[in-house]
N, C-alpha and C positions, 0 to 999 in steps of 0.2 A: 295445543295453545295455538289461539286463532292469530290472524293478523296482527291486530292491535296489541295482542299481548307480546308478539316477537318484536314488535316495533318499540314498545315501551322496554323490553329487556335489552334491547341495542342502544337505546338512546343514550343512556350514561358514557358509553364506550366512545360513542360518535361525539358528545359533547365535548369528551377530553382530547380526542384526537383532532377535532376541527381547532379547538383553542390551540393545541400545539402547532398546527400548520400555520394560523393566523399568527402566532408568536414568531415562528422560524420566518415567515416572510416578510414581517414587521423589521425584523432583525435585518434581514436581506437588504429591505429598502431604505433602512437607516444608515447603511454601512456600504452602501453600492457605489462603486467608482463610477465617474461619468461614462468610461467606455462600456458598462456593463448596463446601464439604464433601461435600454430597449428590452434588452433580455428579462430584467428583472420584471417590467411590466408584463411581457410576456406570460411569465410564472404567474404573476398576479391574475391576470385574465383567465387564465385556466383554473386558478384557485377558487376565483369567484363564480366562473360557469359551473364547477362542481358542486358549490355551496347552493346556488340558484336552482339546480335540480334536486340535490339531495335533501335539503333543509326541510322543503314542505313534506317530504314524506315523512320526516321524522318528527313532524307536527310543530314546524318551526317557520310558519308561511313568512311572517314578517321578515326574518332574518333573511330568507331565500330571495324575497322582493328586494331587500335591502342590497344583497348579493350582486343581483341582476341589474339594479340601478348603477352599482359601482363598477360592473362589468362594462357596461355600456360607455361609461366616461372612459374607462381604459382604451376600448375600441376606437374612441374618438382619437386619443391620442396616439394610439399605433398606426391609425391611418394617414396621421399628419407626415409630412417629409421633414417637417422640422426635427431638429435632434430634441430628445426628452430632456427638458429642464429639470434643474435642481427643485424648483417649485411644482412640478409635476410629480415629481417623486415623494416632495414632503406631503401632498396633497392625498397621495395612496396610502403613506403610512399612517395619515391621519384617520382615513376611512378604514383600514384594517384594525386601527385603535377601537374606532366606534363600533365595528362589527364585533370585535370582542367583547365589548361591554355589553352589547345586544345579547350575544350569547350567554354572558354570565347570568341575566336576568331569569 
């Protein structure tokens, strides 16, 4: 089995696992108490970072680029000394939803 065939064989499990991870993150963001917002954003950043690197390997270059863009947004939020607002969390939840839809295509 060559590399492309191995990737093709792993892709369905990757898609399922990634969808589940995104759904868990969205739930976390949607129910996140005020005192845990920064930690939730850090979790989001790590997931987006993972997706940005792994999605292109799985033949999902657009998803990887989208995840990198969202990761950059999260980094900007995390670098701020301001408390993480409810609007920031809502924005990330929306971004996760968009990535879920992109993944489902």
